[in-house]
N, C-alpha and C positions, 0 to 999 in steps of 0.2 A: 782221559785224561793221567796222565805219567804220576809219580810217587811222587811229592815235592819233599824237601828236606822236611827235619826236623825243626821245631821252632825255637828250640833249646840254642840251633848252630844263627837259623838267622831270625831276628827279630821280626824285619817288616814282610817275611812269608808267613802268612796263615796255613800251616797245613792244613789245618782242618778243612778250611774252609775254600782253601786256592784261592787265594787275595795276596796280593805284593801291596803296601801302603807307603809312599813318598813322604814320606817324614822326618827325613835328612833337609828338607826343601834349607836352600842360604837364607842368608840377609832375618831379617825380622819374621821370617815364617816358619824358623826352624822352629819343633817343639809346639806351633801354635795350628799349624794346618795341616791335614793329612791329603792324602793326593791319590787315589785307588784303581789297580788292575785287575782285573778278573785273569790270571793265569788257568789259558787252557792246555797247558804244554811246558813245563820246563826242561828249557833247553839245554843251560848251561849254570853251574854256580859253583866259584870256588876263589882264592886271591890269588892275584900276582905279587913280585914281590912290591907293589908299590899300590895296590889297591882293591879294594874285593867288586869282585863281577856279578852280574847275575844278569843270563838273557832268556826273556822266554816269551813264549807265543800268547794275543789276546785277540781275540773276534775283530774288533774294529778299530786296532793300531799296526794290527800283525805283528809281527818280530820285532821286541823289545830289547835294550841295551843300557842297563842301570850299571854304573859306578860311583862307588860309597854311596850307596842307597838314593843318587840320584839319577832320574831320565835321564839320557845321552840324546835319547835319539827312537824313532816309532819307523820301519818300516815305512808306513802311508805317508806320513809327511815330512821325513827326513830330505828328502831333494829344497822343498820349499828353502829349509834350513840352510842347505848346502848353497845351492841358487845363491840366495841374499848374501852370503857369506864371501860369495866366487864371485862375481858378474858383476856386482858395482864398480870394485877398485881396476876388477882383469879389464871392463870394457869400458872406464874411466881413461886407461892408459891406451895409448896407440897403439905401440906396438910392446907389450909384454914379454921380451924375451927368457927371461931369468928369473926364480919365481922361488919365495919361501916361506914354506909351512913350517908354522911349530904348532904343536901336537895333532890331531886331525887321525890317530890311529885309527877309526875304523877304514877308513879310505874313500866317504864319500868328496869333502875338499878336495883331493887329490885327484878325484875321477876328471870333478868341472871343470878343476886345472888344463887338463890335459886335454878339452875338447876347444882351448884356446893354442891350440899347436904350438906351443914356448919350446926354446933348444934345450932349456933345464929347471929343473926343475930337484931344489934339494929341499927331503922335509924331516925335521926333526921330531920324532917321540922319545920318549925317557921305557916308554912298558912295549918292549918286543912282544910281550904276552898278548899285549889290547891286540898286536895288527894280526899276529896269527891268530886269533883265537877269530876275531873279525872276517877274516878271509875265506876263515871255515864255517862259522855260523848265523854268518852275514855277509855269504858274499856279492848280493848287488851293490853295497855300498862301493868296493872297490871298483866291482866289475873288471877284475884283471891287472889294474894301475899299478899296482906295485913291480908288476915283471916289466913297467914296459923300462927299455934303456936311457932313457933321457930322466928318469928317477935315479936321485942317492939319498937314500932311506938311512938317517943317521937313529942311536938309539942311546944318545945323550941328555943332558940335563941342559934345556935350551936355553936360560937365562945364561949358561957358564960359554956355548956352546957359539951361539952368536955375535961373542965379541973376537971371535976369528976374523968375520964378514966384516970388511969397509967397501961402499962404493960398489957395491955383490951384485945386485935385484933390483931389477922393476917394480915387482908388487909383492909385499910380505904380507900374509895372511895368518891370523893368529885363531886356529882351532883347537883351545884347550878347555880343560874342564873350568870349573866354577873355581871361585877364587880362594881354596880351602885345598889344606893340603900341598902333594908337590908343583899343583899348580897355581900358589899365592903369590911368588916371584913374579909370576908373569902378568900381574896386575901392577907393579912395583914403576914409579919412578924410573929406575935407571936402568930395568928393560926396555924401555920403550928409547931412552938413550942408546941403545948401542940398534933398536933398529931404525933409530935414522942415520945413524951409522952406515946401517948395510943398505940403504936404500940410495941407488942412485941418482942423480940428478932428475928431477921430474916422477921420482918413484911415487906407489901411493900403499901403505896398509889398510885392511881390513883387517878389525877387531874384533872379535865373540864377548861380548857383556854380560848381560844378563837379563831378570825380568822387571819391569815397569814397575811393580810394586815396590823394588827396590830403588827408589830415584836418589836417594842418596849417593848411593855408592855408584852409581851412574855416572854421576852429577862429579864426584869425585876420580873417579877411570877419566873421565873426560878431561878434568884439569890436570892429571899426570899423562895423559896423551901427548897434549895441547903444550906440556912446557917444551915438548921436542919437536913434536910436528903441529904444528901451528893453525896448521887451517883445518877442522874435522867437521865433518857432517855426523848425526845419527840418523840412523834406517830402522823405523819401526814394519813389525811385521806378522802376522800370526802364526801360533804354532799350536794346534790342536793338543797333541800332546805332552808340551810341558804345564806346567800345574802355573794360572794364569794366563796363558795364552799369547800373551802379550811382549812377545820383545823384542831387545835394541843392540845394533850392534853398531859399530862407527867405523867412518874410511877416511883415512886420514892424510894428512903430506904436508912437506915443508913448501914447496913452490908451485903444487899444479891447483885444480881446481876438484878437491873431492864431491863435489858434487856432479860431475860429471857432464859430457857434454850435450846438447840439447837432443830429444828422441831417436830425431831424423838423422842425429849422426853416429849412435848409439845401435839404431837400425842399421844402418849403412854394413859397421862393424859385426856386428851379428852376421850379417850374409858372408861378408869376406872371409868370416872366420869358420865357416858352413856350420854354423851351430843354431841346430832345427830340436824342435821334442822338449821342448821350455815345459816345466810343471807348472811354476810361479812366477818365476822372471818374467818381466817383458820392459820392455822401454818406459812404456807410462807406469809400469811398478815403481822401476827405478827412480823418479821423480816423486811419484805420489808418496813411497814410503819414507820422504824426508820432511812432510807434512807433520808437525807434532801436534799433537790436540792441546786443548789452553788450559789441564793439567799436569803439563811436563815444560812449562816455556824457559823453566832452569834450563832443559837442553840446548 
């Protein structure tokens, strides 16, 4: 095992026993729960201009990316996250030619979007260092997607940059961090108003939201989205590497059905776009994920 950084540098990383403790969980979990990972190899620990970064290896989850003390992904289960964020809105749209990604600096969302053969993808991620570090330490996430000539990569504040676009995109995907720090404005009503303006008629938006342990936050976020994109559906799926494991995305639109077409149409679109070897998403899962259990009827 590689030498860990001293505990006085990182309180969430125990140098003596080699554990990372995810205690910075958002919502009511903050300060009330720890989520522990044994670190078999410390890959990178540092800080960009905007956030704290930790990358380490774990025998169960593979390589793990942590930003500001919160687990963002593991190579073990990142595909289910990125497939469920990307494919439901992309397949609900018959011809997603122009796509906007907000966040997504690890490259996984971009990788999945490019499987739909869009003509153009604009990606706005504030933190240029996260993009370069992810390409270096987590190369399977982007799989070369950042070099694709169809991609325009902007390192700007997305809440400001999106105001430049009107009637431009068929699909907008919001793959930002939790609603703290630089990502907090991306959960506000004003941002979703700009998203609605950026979408073309028939356009759809996919939104990373959060854990079902924070139901009040999910409800308030859905209200913010629905104020501008009036038709919304939640998607429920499991993420083993995330604390709680039960996670929620939204798909939203002004004028299209965010639930998407029936499974046979989804299957035809997958075949037409030559999308194969999916790890988690399927036409059946597309609709099954929209079934909420009794405890979350407010969604």
